[in-house]
mmCIF file of the N, C-alpha and C atoms, coordinates in Angstrom:
data_MODEL
# 
_entry.id   MODEL 
# 
loop_
_atom_site.group_PDB 
_atom_site.id 
_atom_site.type_symbol 
_atom_site.label_atom_id 
_atom_site.label_alt_id 
_atom_site.label_comp_id 
_atom_site.label_asym_id 
_atom_site.label_entity_id 
_atom_site.label_seq_id 
_atom_site.pdbx_PDB_ins_code 
_atom_site.Cartn_x 
_atom_site.Cartn_y 
_atom_site.Cartn_z 
_atom_site.occupancy 
_atom_site.B_iso_or_equiv 
_atom_site.pdbx_formal_charge 
_atom_site.auth_seq_id 
_atom_site.auth_comp_id 
_atom_site.auth_asym_id 
_atom_site.auth_atom_id 
_atom_site.pdbx_PDB_model_num 
ATOM 1   N N  . MET A 1 1  ? 52.503 -2.271  2.462   1.00 0.00 ? 1  MET A N  1 
ATOM 2   C CA . MET A 1 1  ? 51.563 -2.324  1.739   1.00 0.00 ? 1  MET A CA 1 
ATOM 3   C C  . MET A 1 1  ? 50.810 -0.535  1.578   1.00 0.00 ? 1  MET A C  1 
ATOM 4   N N  . ILE A 1 2  ? 50.675 -0.733  0.232   1.00 0.00 ? 2  ILE A N  1 
ATOM 5   C CA . ILE A 1 2  ? 49.840 0.179   -0.155  1.00 0.00 ? 2  ILE A CA 1 
ATOM 6   C C  . ILE A 1 2  ? 48.560 -0.192  -0.734  1.00 0.00 ? 2  ILE A C  1 
ATOM 7   N N  . GLY A 1 3  ? 47.562 0.871   -0.337  1.00 0.00 ? 3  GLY A N  1 
ATOM 8   C CA . GLY A 1 3  ? 46.054 0.653   -0.481  1.00 0.00 ? 3  GLY A CA 1 
ATOM 9   C C  . GLY A 1 3  ? 45.665 1.423   -0.725  1.00 0.00 ? 3  GLY A C  1 
ATOM 10  N N  . ASN A 1 4  ? 43.576 1.510   -1.101  1.00 0.00 ? 4  ASN A N  1 
ATOM 11  C CA . ASN A 1 4  ? 42.817 2.363   -1.713  1.00 0.00 ? 4  ASN A CA 1 
ATOM 12  C C  . ASN A 1 4  ? 42.041 2.115   -0.733  1.00 0.00 ? 4  ASN A C  1 
ATOM 13  N N  . PRO A 1 5  ? 41.652 1.887   0.887   1.00 0.00 ? 5  PRO A N  1 
ATOM 14  C CA . PRO A 1 5  ? 40.830 1.786   1.684   1.00 0.00 ? 5  PRO A CA 1 
ATOM 15  C C  . PRO A 1 5  ? 39.641 2.732   1.843   1.00 0.00 ? 5  PRO A C  1 
ATOM 16  N N  . GLY A 1 6  ? 38.519 2.262   1.274   1.00 0.00 ? 6  GLY A N  1 
ATOM 17  C CA . GLY A 1 6  ? 37.630 3.220   1.763   1.00 0.00 ? 6  GLY A CA 1 
ATOM 18  C C  . GLY A 1 6  ? 37.334 4.540   0.682   1.00 0.00 ? 6  GLY A C  1 
ATOM 19  N N  . LEU A 1 7  ? 37.424 5.644   0.944   1.00 0.00 ? 7  LEU A N  1 
ATOM 20  C CA . LEU A 1 7  ? 37.515 6.734   -0.133  1.00 0.00 ? 7  LEU A CA 1 
ATOM 21  C C  . LEU A 1 7  ? 38.940 7.344   -0.174  1.00 0.00 ? 7  LEU A C  1 
ATOM 22  N N  . GLN A 1 8  ? 40.113 7.077   0.767   1.00 0.00 ? 8  GLN A N  1 
ATOM 23  C CA . GLN A 1 8  ? 41.185 7.191   0.462   1.00 0.00 ? 8  GLN A CA 1 
ATOM 24  C C  . GLN A 1 8  ? 42.012 6.531   -0.516  1.00 0.00 ? 8  GLN A C  1 
ATOM 25  N N  . SER A 1 9  ? 43.258 7.744   -0.924  1.00 0.00 ? 9  SER A N  1 
ATOM 26  C CA . SER A 1 9  ? 44.247 6.458   -1.636  1.00 0.00 ? 9  SER A CA 1 
ATOM 27  C C  . SER A 1 9  ? 45.498 6.870   -1.604  1.00 0.00 ? 9  SER A C  1 
ATOM 28  N N  . SER A 1 10 ? 46.029 5.361   -1.881  1.00 0.00 ? 10 SER A N  1 
ATOM 29  C CA . SER A 1 10 ? 47.667 5.505   -1.997  1.00 0.00 ? 10 SER A CA 1 
ATOM 30  C C  . SER A 1 10 ? 47.904 5.575   -0.183  1.00 0.00 ? 10 SER A C  1 
ATOM 31  N N  . ILE A 1 11 ? 47.549 4.757   0.503   1.00 0.00 ? 11 ILE A N  1 
ATOM 32  C CA . ILE A 1 11 ? 47.576 5.221   2.170   1.00 0.00 ? 11 ILE A CA 1 
ATOM 33  C C  . ILE A 1 11 ? 48.737 3.444   2.040   1.00 0.00 ? 11 ILE A C  1 
ATOM 34  N N  . VAL A 1 12 ? 49.704 4.071   2.806   1.00 0.00 ? 12 VAL A N  1 
ATOM 35  C CA . VAL A 1 12 ? 50.946 3.291   2.940   1.00 0.00 ? 12 VAL A CA 1 
ATOM 36  C C  . VAL A 1 12 ? 51.010 2.575   4.242   1.00 0.00 ? 12 VAL A C  1 
ATOM 37  N N  . ASN A 1 13 ? 50.988 1.263   4.452   1.00 0.00 ? 13 ASN A N  1 
ATOM 38  C CA . ASN A 1 13 ? 50.360 1.239   6.123   1.00 0.00 ? 13 ASN A CA 1 
ATOM 39  C C  . ASN A 1 13 ? 52.150 -0.263  6.282   1.00 0.00 ? 13 ASN A C  1 
ATOM 40  N N  . GLU A 1 14 ? 52.489 -0.166  7.338   1.00 0.00 ? 14 GLU A N  1 
ATOM 41  C CA . GLU A 1 14 ? 53.767 -1.050  7.503   1.00 0.00 ? 14 GLU A CA 1 
ATOM 42  C C  . GLU A 1 14 ? 53.228 -1.686  8.589   1.00 0.00 ? 14 GLU A C  1 
ATOM 43  N N  . GLY A 1 15 ? 53.674 -3.399  8.116   1.00 0.00 ? 15 GLY A N  1 
ATOM 44  C CA . GLY A 1 15 ? 53.112 -4.235  8.780   1.00 0.00 ? 15 GLY A CA 1 
ATOM 45  C C  . GLY A 1 15 ? 54.738 -5.267  8.331   1.00 0.00 ? 15 GLY A C  1 
ATOM 46  N N  . GLU A 1 16 ? 54.204 -6.650  9.100   1.00 0.00 ? 16 GLU A N  1 
ATOM 47  C CA . GLU A 1 16 ? 55.137 -7.952  8.944   1.00 0.00 ? 16 GLU A CA 1 
ATOM 48  C C  . GLU A 1 16 ? 54.777 -8.799  8.327   1.00 0.00 ? 16 GLU A C  1 
ATOM 49  N N  . ILE A 1 17 ? 55.593 -9.487  7.802   1.00 0.00 ? 17 ILE A N  1 
ATOM 50  C CA . ILE A 1 17 ? 55.064 -11.032 6.731   1.00 0.00 ? 17 ILE A CA 1 
ATOM 51  C C  . ILE A 1 17 ? 55.089 -12.151 8.289   1.00 0.00 ? 17 ILE A C  1 
ATOM 52  N N  . GLU A 1 18 ? 54.246 -12.712 8.732   1.00 0.00 ? 18 GLU A N  1 
ATOM 53  C CA . GLU A 1 18 ? 53.970 -13.227 9.784   1.00 0.00 ? 18 GLU A CA 1 
ATOM 54  C C  . GLU A 1 18 ? 54.379 -14.517 9.467   1.00 0.00 ? 18 GLU A C  1 
ATOM 55  N N  . SER A 1 19 ? 53.948 -15.066 8.414   1.00 0.00 ? 19 SER A N  1 
ATOM 56  C CA . SER A 1 19 ? 54.243 -16.355 7.959   1.00 0.00 ? 19 SER A CA 1 
ATOM 57  C C  . SER A 1 19 ? 53.864 -16.923 6.215   1.00 0.00 ? 19 SER A C  1 
ATOM 58  N N  . ALA A 1 20 ? 54.588 -17.657 5.778   1.00 0.00 ? 20 ALA A N  1 
ATOM 59  C CA . ALA A 1 20 ? 54.447 -18.290 4.643   1.00 0.00 ? 20 ALA A CA 1 
ATOM 60  C C  . ALA A 1 20 ? 53.878 -19.513 4.756   1.00 0.00 ? 20 ALA A C  1 
ATOM 61  N N  . GLU A 1 21 ? 52.497 -20.245 4.249   1.00 0.00 ? 21 GLU A N  1 
ATOM 62  C CA . GLU A 1 21 ? 52.567 -21.217 4.913   1.00 0.00 ? 21 GLU A CA 1 
ATOM 63  C C  . GLU A 1 21 ? 51.395 -22.035 4.189   1.00 0.00 ? 21 GLU A C  1 
ATOM 64  N N  . GLY A 1 22 ? 50.690 -23.131 4.250   1.00 0.00 ? 22 GLY A N  1 
ATOM 65  C CA . GLY A 1 22 ? 50.061 -24.103 3.581   1.00 0.00 ? 22 GLY A CA 1 
ATOM 66  C C  . GLY A 1 22 ? 49.722 -24.471 2.025   1.00 0.00 ? 22 GLY A C  1 
ATOM 67  N N  . THR A 1 23 ? 48.981 -24.753 1.486   1.00 0.00 ? 23 THR A N  1 
ATOM 68  C CA . THR A 1 23 ? 48.963 -25.854 0.118   1.00 0.00 ? 23 THR A CA 1 
ATOM 69  C C  . THR A 1 23 ? 49.679 -24.655 -0.473  1.00 0.00 ? 23 THR A C  1 
ATOM 70  N N  . TYR A 1 24 ? 48.814 -23.533 -0.143  1.00 0.00 ? 24 TYR A N  1 
ATOM 71  C CA . TYR A 1 24 ? 48.766 -22.474 -1.283  1.00 0.00 ? 24 TYR A CA 1 
ATOM 72  C C  . TYR A 1 24 ? 49.343 -21.477 -1.397  1.00 0.00 ? 24 TYR A C  1 
ATOM 73  N N  . GLN A 1 25 ? 50.223 -21.546 -0.087  1.00 0.00 ? 25 GLN A N  1 
ATOM 74  C CA . GLN A 1 25 ? 51.581 -20.871 0.408   1.00 0.00 ? 25 GLN A CA 1 
ATOM 75  C C  . GLN A 1 25 ? 51.191 -19.226 -0.109  1.00 0.00 ? 25 GLN A C  1 
ATOM 76  N N  . ARG A 1 26 ? 50.298 -19.073 1.260   1.00 0.00 ? 26 ARG A N  1 
ATOM 77  C CA . ARG A 1 26 ? 49.346 -17.917 1.481   1.00 0.00 ? 26 ARG A CA 1 
ATOM 78  C C  . ARG A 1 26 ? 50.907 -16.893 2.317   1.00 0.00 ? 26 ARG A C  1 
ATOM 79  N N  . MET A 1 27 ? 50.409 -16.003 2.591   1.00 0.00 ? 27 MET A N  1 
ATOM 80  C CA . MET A 1 27 ? 51.500 -14.988 3.276   1.00 0.00 ? 27 MET A CA 1 
ATOM 81  C C  . MET A 1 27 ? 50.438 -14.147 4.406   1.00 0.00 ? 27 MET A C  1 
ATOM 82  N N  . LYS A 1 28 ? 50.461 -14.634 5.651   1.00 0.00 ? 28 LYS A N  1 
ATOM 83  C CA . LYS A 1 28 ? 49.543 -13.980 6.170   1.00 0.00 ? 28 LYS A CA 1 
ATOM 84  C C  . LYS A 1 28 ? 50.496 -12.701 7.437   1.00 0.00 ? 28 LYS A C  1 
ATOM 85  N N  . ILE A 1 29 ? 49.941 -11.564 7.081   1.00 0.00 ? 29 ILE A N  1 
ATOM 86  C CA . ILE A 1 29 ? 50.528 -10.118 7.470   1.00 0.00 ? 29 ILE A CA 1 
ATOM 87  C C  . ILE A 1 29 ? 49.953 -9.553  8.621   1.00 0.00 ? 29 ILE A C  1 
ATOM 88  N N  . THR A 1 30 ? 50.936 -9.124  8.886   1.00 0.00 ? 30 THR A N  1 
ATOM 89  C CA . THR A 1 30 ? 50.099 -7.870  10.181  1.00 0.00 ? 30 THR A CA 1 
ATOM 90  C C  . THR A 1 30 ? 49.183 -7.463  10.102  1.00 0.00 ? 30 THR A C  1 
ATOM 91  N N  . ASN A 1 31 ? 49.362 -6.393  8.712   1.00 0.00 ? 31 ASN A N  1 
ATOM 92  C CA . ASN A 1 31 ? 48.363 -5.436  8.535   1.00 0.00 ? 31 ASN A CA 1 
ATOM 93  C C  . ASN A 1 31 ? 46.581 -5.275  8.822   1.00 0.00 ? 31 ASN A C  1 
ATOM 94  N N  . THR A 1 32 ? 46.285 -4.740  9.333   1.00 0.00 ? 32 THR A N  1 
ATOM 95  C CA . THR A 1 32 ? 44.926 -4.562  8.998   1.00 0.00 ? 32 THR A CA 1 
ATOM 96  C C  . THR A 1 32 ? 44.473 -4.005  7.650   1.00 0.00 ? 32 THR A C  1 
ATOM 97  N N  . ILE A 1 33 ? 43.178 -5.282  7.286   1.00 0.00 ? 33 ILE A N  1 
ATOM 98  C CA . ILE A 1 33 ? 42.855 -5.159  5.866   1.00 0.00 ? 33 ILE A CA 1 
ATOM 99  C C  . ILE A 1 33 ? 41.663 -4.361  5.724   1.00 0.00 ? 33 ILE A C  1 
ATOM 100 N N  . LEU A 1 34 ? 41.225 -3.387  5.106   1.00 0.00 ? 34 LEU A N  1 
ATOM 101 C CA . LEU A 1 34 ? 40.647 -3.043  5.103   1.00 0.00 ? 34 LEU A CA 1 
ATOM 102 C C  . LEU A 1 34 ? 39.375 -3.279  3.451   1.00 0.00 ? 34 LEU A C  1 
ATOM 103 N N  . PRO A 1 35 ? 38.613 -3.071  3.183   1.00 0.00 ? 35 PRO A N  1 
ATOM 104 C CA . PRO A 1 35 ? 37.710 -3.046  1.965   1.00 0.00 ? 35 PRO A CA 1 
ATOM 105 C C  . PRO A 1 35 ? 38.709 -1.706  1.299   1.00 0.00 ? 35 PRO A C  1 
ATOM 106 N N  . GLY A 1 36 ? 39.066 -2.301  -0.055  1.00 0.00 ? 36 GLY A N  1 
ATOM 107 C CA . GLY A 1 36 ? 39.690 -1.761  -0.860  1.00 0.00 ? 36 GLY A CA 1 
ATOM 108 C C  . GLY A 1 36 ? 41.119 -1.551  -0.990  1.00 0.00 ? 36 GLY A C  1 
ATOM 109 N N  . HIS A 1 37 ? 41.522 -2.833  -0.293  1.00 0.00 ? 37 HIS A N  1 
ATOM 110 C CA . HIS A 1 37 ? 43.047 -3.146  0.248   1.00 0.00 ? 37 HIS A CA 1 
ATOM 111 C C  . HIS A 1 37 ? 43.304 -4.587  -0.972  1.00 0.00 ? 37 HIS A C  1 
ATOM 112 N N  . SER A 1 38 ? 42.367 -5.083  -1.110  1.00 0.00 ? 38 SER A N  1 
ATOM 113 C CA . SER A 1 38 ? 42.793 -6.344  -2.218  1.00 0.00 ? 38 SER A CA 1 
ATOM 114 C C  . SER A 1 38 ? 43.234 -5.786  -3.722  1.00 0.00 ? 38 SER A C  1 
ATOM 115 N N  . GLY A 1 39 ? 44.184 -6.954  -4.182  1.00 0.00 ? 39 GLY A N  1 
ATOM 116 C CA . GLY A 1 39 ? 45.138 -6.397  -4.610  1.00 0.00 ? 39 GLY A CA 1 
ATOM 117 C C  . GLY A 1 39 ? 46.010 -5.539  -4.554  1.00 0.00 ? 39 GLY A C  1 
ATOM 118 N N  . SER A 1 40 ? 46.062 -4.906  -3.609  1.00 0.00 ? 40 SER A N  1 
ATOM 119 C CA . SER A 1 40 ? 47.378 -3.889  -3.133  1.00 0.00 ? 40 SER A CA 1 
ATOM 120 C C  . SER A 1 40 ? 48.746 -4.583  -2.821  1.00 0.00 ? 40 SER A C  1 
ATOM 121 N N  . PRO A 1 41 ? 49.540 -4.190  -3.328  1.00 0.00 ? 41 PRO A N  1 
ATOM 122 C CA . PRO A 1 41 ? 51.355 -4.704  -3.379  1.00 0.00 ? 41 PRO A CA 1 
ATOM 123 C C  . PRO A 1 41 ? 51.429 -4.833  -2.011  1.00 0.00 ? 41 PRO A C  1 
ATOM 124 N N  . VAL A 1 42 ? 51.953 -5.984  -1.463  1.00 0.00 ? 42 VAL A N  1 
ATOM 125 C CA . VAL A 1 42 ? 53.020 -6.225  -0.198  1.00 0.00 ? 42 VAL A CA 1 
ATOM 126 C C  . VAL A 1 42 ? 54.395 -6.259  -0.691  1.00 0.00 ? 42 VAL A C  1 
ATOM 127 N N  . LEU A 1 43 ? 54.819 -5.055  0.126   1.00 0.00 ? 43 LEU A N  1 
ATOM 128 C CA . LEU A 1 43 ? 56.389 -4.764  0.063   1.00 0.00 ? 43 LEU A CA 1 
ATOM 129 C C  . LEU A 1 43 ? 57.168 -5.349  0.931   1.00 0.00 ? 43 LEU A C  1 
ATOM 130 N N  . SER A 1 44 ? 58.818 -5.655  0.450   1.00 0.00 ? 44 SER A N  1 
ATOM 131 C CA . SER A 1 44 ? 59.403 -6.068  0.973   1.00 0.00 ? 44 SER A CA 1 
ATOM 132 C C  . SER A 1 44 ? 60.402 -4.640  1.760   1.00 0.00 ? 44 SER A C  1 
ATOM 133 N N  . LYS A 1 45 ? 60.943 -4.875  2.543   1.00 0.00 ? 45 LYS A N  1 
ATOM 134 C CA . LYS A 1 45 ? 61.932 -3.822  3.196   1.00 0.00 ? 45 LYS A CA 1 
ATOM 135 C C  . LYS A 1 45 ? 62.842 -2.980  2.325   1.00 0.00 ? 45 LYS A C  1 
ATOM 136 N N  . GLU A 1 46 ? 62.862 -3.857  0.928   1.00 0.00 ? 46 GLU A N  1 
ATOM 137 C CA . GLU A 1 46 ? 63.736 -3.246  -0.065  1.00 0.00 ? 46 GLU A CA 1 
ATOM 138 C C  . GLU A 1 46 ? 63.025 -2.594  -1.280  1.00 0.00 ? 46 GLU A C  1 
ATOM 139 N N  . GLY A 1 47 ? 61.689 -2.702  -0.800  1.00 0.00 ? 47 GLY A N  1 
ATOM 140 C CA . GLY A 1 47 ? 60.822 -1.685  -1.512  1.00 0.00 ? 47 GLY A CA 1 
ATOM 141 C C  . GLY A 1 47 ? 60.316 -2.433  -2.817  1.00 0.00 ? 47 GLY A C  1 
ATOM 142 N N  . GLU A 1 48 ? 60.709 -3.643  -2.691  1.00 0.00 ? 48 GLU A N  1 
ATOM 143 C CA . GLU A 1 48 ? 60.246 -5.191  -3.830  1.00 0.00 ? 48 GLU A CA 1 
ATOM 144 C C  . GLU A 1 48 ? 58.632 -5.637  -3.557  1.00 0.00 ? 48 GLU A C  1 
ATOM 145 N N  . VAL A 1 49 ? 57.730 -5.851  -4.848  1.00 0.00 ? 49 VAL A N  1 
ATOM 146 C CA . VAL A 1 49 ? 57.191 -6.678  -4.083  1.00 0.00 ? 49 VAL A CA 1 
ATOM 147 C C  . VAL A 1 49 ? 56.990 -7.597  -4.155  1.00 0.00 ? 49 VAL A C  1 
ATOM 148 N N  . VAL A 1 50 ? 56.493 -8.668  -3.118  1.00 0.00 ? 50 VAL A N  1 
ATOM 149 C CA . VAL A 1 50 ? 56.702 -9.613  -2.590  1.00 0.00 ? 50 VAL A CA 1 
ATOM 150 C C  . VAL A 1 50 ? 55.217 -10.523 -2.566  1.00 0.00 ? 50 VAL A C  1 
ATOM 151 N N  . GLY A 1 51 ? 53.890 -9.452  -2.435  1.00 0.00 ? 51 GLY A N  1 
ATOM 152 C CA . GLY A 1 51 ? 53.079 -10.718 -2.602  1.00 0.00 ? 51 GLY A CA 1 
ATOM 153 C C  . GLY A 1 51 ? 51.396 -9.560  -3.233  1.00 0.00 ? 51 GLY A C  1 
ATOM 154 N N  . VAL A 1 52 ? 50.289 -9.624  -3.169  1.00 0.00 ? 52 VAL A N  1 
ATOM 155 C CA . VAL A 1 52 ? 49.144 -9.247  -3.806  1.00 0.00 ? 52 VAL A CA 1 
ATOM 156 C C  . VAL A 1 52 ? 48.281 -9.553  -2.086  1.00 0.00 ? 52 VAL A C  1 
ATOM 157 N N  . VAL A 1 53 ? 47.650 -8.215  -1.846  1.00 0.00 ? 53 VAL A N  1 
ATOM 158 C CA . VAL A 1 53 ? 46.671 -8.770  -1.044  1.00 0.00 ? 53 VAL A CA 1 
ATOM 159 C C  . VAL A 1 53 ? 45.377 -9.019  -1.063  1.00 0.00 ? 53 VAL A C  1 
ATOM 160 N N  . TYR A 1 54 ? 44.933 -10.120 -0.706  1.00 0.00 ? 54 TYR A N  1 
ATOM 161 C CA . TYR A 1 54 ? 43.434 -10.676 -1.355  1.00 0.00 ? 54 TYR A CA 1 
ATOM 162 C C  . TYR A 1 54 ? 42.448 -11.139 -0.290  1.00 0.00 ? 54 TYR A C  1 
ATOM 163 N N  . ALA A 1 55 ? 42.790 -11.116 1.001   1.00 0.00 ? 55 ALA A N  1 
ATOM 164 C CA . ALA A 1 55 ? 41.452 -11.102 1.915   1.00 0.00 ? 55 ALA A CA 1 
ATOM 165 C C  . ALA A 1 55 ? 42.217 -10.466 3.245   1.00 0.00 ? 55 ALA A C  1 
ATOM 166 N N  . ARG A 1 56 ? 41.248 -10.514 4.499   1.00 0.00 ? 56 ARG A N  1 
ATOM 167 C CA . ARG A 1 56 ? 41.699 -10.548 5.618   1.00 0.00 ? 56 ARG A CA 1 
ATOM 168 C C  . ARG A 1 56 ? 40.773 -11.651 6.649   1.00 0.00 ? 56 ARG A C  1 
ATOM 169 N N  . THR A 1 57 ? 41.232 -12.039 7.497   1.00 0.00 ? 57 THR A N  1 
ATOM 170 C CA . THR A 1 57 ? 40.930 -13.232 8.582   1.00 0.00 ? 57 THR A CA 1 
ATOM 171 C C  . THR A 1 57 ? 39.605 -12.747 9.078   1.00 0.00 ? 57 THR A C  1 
ATOM 172 N N  . ILE A 1 58 ? 39.113 -13.547 9.913   1.00 0.00 ? 58 ILE A N  1 
ATOM 173 C CA . ILE A 1 58 ? 38.011 -13.658 10.519  1.00 0.00 ? 58 ILE A CA 1 
ATOM 174 C C  . ILE A 1 58 ? 37.908 -14.326 12.077  1.00 0.00 ? 58 ILE A C  1 
ATOM 175 N N  . GLY A 1 59 ? 36.988 -14.144 12.660  1.00 0.00 ? 59 GLY A N  1 
ATOM 176 C CA . GLY A 1 59 ? 36.864 -14.792 13.992  1.00 0.00 ? 59 GLY A CA 1 
ATOM 177 C C  . GLY A 1 59 ? 38.164 -14.653 14.982  1.00 0.00 ? 59 GLY A C  1 
ATOM 178 N N  . SER A 1 60 ? 38.817 -16.179 14.999  1.00 0.00 ? 60 SER A N  1 
ATOM 179 C CA . SER A 1 60 ? 39.709 -16.338 15.651  1.00 0.00 ? 60 SER A CA 1 
ATOM 180 C C  . SER A 1 60 ? 41.073 -15.679 15.389  1.00 0.00 ? 60 SER A C  1 
ATOM 181 N N  . GLU A 1 61 ? 41.257 -15.704 14.156  1.00 0.00 ? 61 GLU A N  1 
ATOM 182 C CA . GLU A 1 61 ? 42.379 -15.336 13.523  1.00 0.00 ? 61 GLU A CA 1 
ATOM 183 C C  . GLU A 1 61 ? 42.299 -13.802 13.331  1.00 0.00 ? 61 GLU A C  1 
ATOM 184 N N  . ALA A 1 62 ? 41.293 -13.074 13.492  1.00 0.00 ? 62 ALA A N  1 
ATOM 185 C CA . ALA A 1 62 ? 40.619 -11.470 13.085  1.00 0.00 ? 62 ALA A CA 1 
ATOM 186 C C  . ALA A 1 62 ? 42.120 -10.863 13.478  1.00 0.00 ? 62 ALA A C  1 
ATOM 187 N N  . GLY A 1 63 ? 42.643 -10.204 12.506  1.00 0.00 ? 63 GLY A N  1 
ATOM 188 C CA . GLY A 1 63 ? 43.596 -8.977  12.772  1.00 0.00 ? 63 GLY A CA 1 
ATOM 189 C C  . GLY A 1 63 ? 44.682 -9.383  11.781  1.00 0.00 ? 63 GLY A C  1 
ATOM 190 N N  . TYR A 1 64 ? 44.714 -10.126 10.685  1.00 0.00 ? 64 TYR A N  1 
ATOM 191 C CA . TYR A 1 64 ? 45.222 -10.442 10.333  1.00 0.00 ? 64 TYR A CA 1 
ATOM 192 C C  . TYR A 1 64 ? 45.141 -9.904  8.530   1.00 0.00 ? 64 TYR A C  1 
ATOM 193 N N  . GLY A 1 65 ? 46.092 -9.790  7.358   1.00 0.00 ? 65 GLY A N  1 
ATOM 194 C CA . GLY A 1 65 ? 46.002 -9.596  5.680   1.00 0.00 ? 65 GLY A CA 1 
ATOM 195 C C  . GLY A 1 65 ? 46.282 -11.041 5.128   1.00 0.00 ? 65 GLY A C  1 
ATOM 196 N N  . LEU A 1 66 ? 45.694 -11.649 4.184   1.00 0.00 ? 66 LEU A N  1 
ATOM 197 C CA . LEU A 1 66 ? 46.612 -12.507 3.688   1.00 0.00 ? 66 LEU A CA 1 
ATOM 198 C C  . LEU A 1 66 ? 46.404 -12.105 2.282   1.00 0.00 ? 66 LEU A C  1 
ATOM 199 N N  . ALA A 1 67 ? 47.839 -12.676 1.430   1.00 0.00 ? 67 ALA A N  1 
ATOM 200 C CA . ALA A 1 67 ? 48.298 -11.866 0.977   1.00 0.00 ? 67 ALA A CA 1 
ATOM 201 C C  . ALA A 1 67 ? 48.698 -13.208 -0.489  1.00 0.00 ? 67 ALA A C  1 
ATOM 202 N N  . VAL A 1 68 ? 48.939 -13.224 -1.642  1.00 0.00 ? 68 VAL A N  1 
ATOM 203 C CA . VAL A 1 68 ? 49.314 -14.147 -2.365  1.00 0.00 ? 68 VAL A CA 1 
ATOM 204 C C  . VAL A 1 68 ? 51.109 -14.276 -2.676  1.00 0.00 ? 68 VAL A C  1 
ATOM 205 N N  . PRO A 1 69 ? 51.841 -14.578 -2.476  1.00 0.00 ? 69 PRO A N  1 
ATOM 206 C CA . PRO A 1 69 ? 53.071 -14.689 -2.659  1.00 0.00 ? 69 PRO A CA 1 
ATOM 207 C C  . PRO A 1 69 ? 53.425 -14.218 -4.098  1.00 0.00 ? 69 PRO A C  1 
ATOM 208 N N  . LEU A 1 70 ? 54.556 -13.686 -4.596  1.00 0.00 ? 70 LEU A N  1 
ATOM 209 C CA . LEU A 1 70 ? 54.427 -13.385 -6.179  1.00 0.00 ? 70 LEU A CA 1 
ATOM 210 C C  . LEU A 1 70 ? 54.904 -14.138 -6.777  1.00 0.00 ? 70 LEU A C  1 
ATOM 211 N N  . GLU A 1 71 ? 55.796 -15.258 -6.635  1.00 0.00 ? 71 GLU A N  1 
ATOM 212 C CA . GLU A 1 71 ? 55.524 -16.595 -7.027  1.00 0.00 ? 71 GLU A CA 1 
ATOM 213 C C  . GLU A 1 71 ? 54.691 -16.947 -7.875  1.00 0.00 ? 71 GLU A C  1 
ATOM 214 N N  . ARG A 1 72 ? 53.576 -17.308 -6.935  1.00 0.00 ? 72 ARG A N  1 
ATOM 215 C CA . ARG A 1 72 ? 52.536 -18.110 -7.030  1.00 0.00 ? 72 ARG A CA 1 
ATOM 216 C C  . ARG A 1 72 ? 51.767 -17.161 -7.988  1.00 0.00 ? 72 ARG A C  1 
ATOM 217 N N  . VAL A 1 73 ? 51.593 -15.700 -8.340  1.00 0.00 ? 73 VAL A N  1 
ATOM 218 C CA . VAL A 1 73 ? 51.296 -14.953 -9.275  1.00 0.00 ? 73 VAL A CA 1 
ATOM 219 C C  . VAL A 1 73 ? 51.698 -15.089 -10.755 1.00 0.00 ? 73 VAL A C  1 
ATOM 220 N N  . TYR A 1 74 ? 53.455 -15.485 -10.524 1.00 0.00 ? 74 TYR A N  1 
ATOM 221 C CA . TYR A 1 74 ? 54.280 -15.516 -11.692 1.00 0.00 ? 74 TYR A CA 1 
ATOM 222 C C  . TYR A 1 74 ? 53.813 -17.023 -12.272 1.00 0.00 ? 74 TYR A C  1 
ATOM 223 N N  . GLU A 1 75 ? 53.125 -18.135 -11.537 1.00 0.00 ? 75 GLU A N  1 
ATOM 224 C CA . GLU A 1 75 ? 53.050 -19.113 -12.441 1.00 0.00 ? 75 GLU A CA 1 
ATOM 225 C C  . GLU A 1 75 ? 51.751 -18.983 -12.866 1.00 0.00 ? 75 GLU A C  1 
ATOM 226 N N  . HIS A 1 76 ? 50.789 -18.352 -12.474 1.00 0.00 ? 76 HIS A N  1 
ATOM 227 C CA . HIS A 1 76 ? 49.561 -18.122 -13.293 1.00 0.00 ? 76 HIS A CA 1 
ATOM 228 C C  . HIS A 1 76 ? 49.469 -17.468 -14.502 1.00 0.00 ? 76 HIS A C  1 
ATOM 229 N N  . PHE A 1 77 ? 50.497 -16.063 -14.355 1.00 0.00 ? 77 PHE A N  1 
ATOM 230 C CA . PHE A 1 77 ? 50.401 -15.076 -15.455 1.00 0.00 ? 77 PHE A CA 1 
ATOM 231 C C  . PHE A 1 77 ? 51.964 -15.028 -15.370 1.00 0.00 ? 77 PHE A C  1 
ATOM 232 N N  . PRO A 1 78 ? 52.599 -15.912 -16.440 1.00 0.00 ? 78 PRO A N  1 
ATOM 233 C CA . PRO A 1 78 ? 54.040 -15.581 -16.261 1.00 0.00 ? 78 PRO A CA 1 
ATOM 234 C C  . PRO A 1 78 ? 54.118 -14.265 -17.396 1.00 0.00 ? 78 PRO A C  1 
ATOM 235 N N  . GLU A 1 79 ? 53.548 -13.622 -18.234 1.00 0.00 ? 79 GLU A N  1 
ATOM 236 C CA . GLU A 1 79 ? 53.412 -13.116 -18.845 1.00 0.00 ? 79 GLU A CA 1 
ATOM 237 C C  . GLU A 1 79 ? 53.938 -11.362 -17.768 1.00 0.00 ? 79 GLU A C  1 
ATOM 238 N N  . LEU A 1 80 ? 53.473 -11.526 -16.783 1.00 0.00 ? 80 LEU A N  1 
ATOM 239 C CA . LEU A 1 80 ? 53.695 -10.508 -15.647 1.00 0.00 ? 80 LEU A CA 1 
ATOM 240 C C  . LEU A 1 80 ? 55.469 -10.102 -15.532 1.00 0.00 ? 80 LEU A C  1 
ATOM 241 N N  . GLN A 1 81 ? 56.194 -11.406 -15.574 1.00 0.00 ? 81 GLN A N  1 
ATOM 242 C CA . GLN A 1 81 ? 57.248 -11.404 -15.069 1.00 0.00 ? 81 GLN A CA 1 
ATOM 243 C C  . GLN A 1 81 ? 57.993 -10.557 -15.882 1.00 0.00 ? 81 GLN A C  1 
ATOM 244 N N  . GLU A 1 82 ? 58.041 -10.341 -17.298 1.00 0.00 ? 82 GLU A N  1 
ATOM 245 C CA . GLU A 1 82 ? 58.523 -9.939  -18.203 1.00 0.00 ? 82 GLU A CA 1 
ATOM 246 C C  . GLU A 1 82 ? 58.264 -8.420  -18.132 1.00 0.00 ? 82 GLU A C  1 
ATOM 247 N N  . GLN A 1 83 ? 57.369 -8.222  -17.104 1.00 0.00 ? 83 GLN A N  1 
ATOM 248 C CA . GLN A 1 83 ? 57.070 -6.431  -17.514 1.00 0.00 ? 83 GLN A CA 1 
ATOM 249 C C  . GLN A 1 83 ? 58.594 -5.840  -16.880 1.00 0.00 ? 83 GLN A C  1 
# 
């Protein structure tokens, strides 16, 4: 994941995709998500964008990030696939 938490820029964090689940097909990632990470790309080991960070978990599930799989992004914004 590459993000801009706080006043930092282009910070790279390594984590794992723990699951892709639920009606909304969200990805649960092991990265700690901070303000400034929303909208950050989630990258595969090959460097391909596979998702976009949108939230972090709280409560008993705290410590995980949530991302939208890239396929879901393309469903809503098909014009992005052509770029």
